[in-house]
C-alpha positions in Angstrom: 1.6 4.4 -19.7 3.2 3.4 -16.3 6.4 4.4 -14.7 9.8 3.4 -16.2 12.0 1.8 -13.5 15.8 1.3 -13.3 16.7 -1.8 -11.2 19.9 -3.0 -9.8 20.8 -6.6 -9.0 23.7 -7.3 -6.7 24.9 -10.9 -6.7 27.8 -12.7 -5.0 28.5 -16.3 -5.8 27.0 -18.5 -3.1 24.7 -15.8 -1.9 21.1 -14.8 -2.8 20.7 -12.0 -5.4 19.7 -8.6 -4.0 17.4 -6.5 -6.2 16.7 -2.8 -5.7 14.8 -0.1 -7.6 17.4 2.6 -8.4 15.1 5.1 -10.1 12.6 6.6 -9.5 12.8 6.5 -5.7 10.1 4.1 -4.5 10.1 5.8 -1.1 9.1 9.1 -2.8 6.4 7.4 -4.8 5.0 5.7 -1.7 5.0 8.8 0.4 4.0 7.9 4.0 2.7 4.5 3.0 4.5 1.3 3.7 6.1 -0.2 0.6 4.9 -3.8 0.0 7.2 -6.7 -1.1 10.4 -5.5 0.6 12.6 -7.5 2.9 13.2 -4.3 4.8 11.7 -0.8 4.5 15.1 0.7 5.4 17.1 -1.1 2.8 14.3 -1.2 0.2 15.5 -4.6 -1.1 12.8 -6.1 -3.2 11.2 -9.4 -2.1 10.9 -11.3 -5.4 11.0 -14.8 -4.1 11.0 -16.8 -0.8 14.5 -18.1 -0.1 13.2 -20.7 2.3 11.0 -22.2 -0.4 14.0 -22.7 -2.7 12.4 -20.5 -5.5 15.8 -19.4 -6.7 19.2 -21.2 -6.7 22.6 -20.4 -8.1 22.1 -22.6 -11.2 19.5 -20.2 -12.5 20.4 -17.3 -14.9 19.7 -14.0 -13.2 18.5 -12.6 -16.6 16.0 -15.5 -16.9 14.8 -15.5 -13.3 15.3 -12.5 -10.9 15.3 -9.9 -13.6 12.2 -11.2 -15.3 10.4 -11.3 -11.9 11.5 -7.7 -11.2 10.1 -6.3 -14.4 6.6 -7.8 -14.0 
């Protein structure tokens, strides 16, 4: 069985959702390696879609879009 992750999604109307792994620390799991699929290694915000490609918009339910992508 794999790891169990706790994620957090921060969303403000009119902005893009921001998704983070809250637990376990992905930095601790990665050690000295660079973590893939992050917008920034410092902020550790997950890159789940390309905003420039309009893969997400405010008409989509977070629970049916961003959250589902994050748990895959």
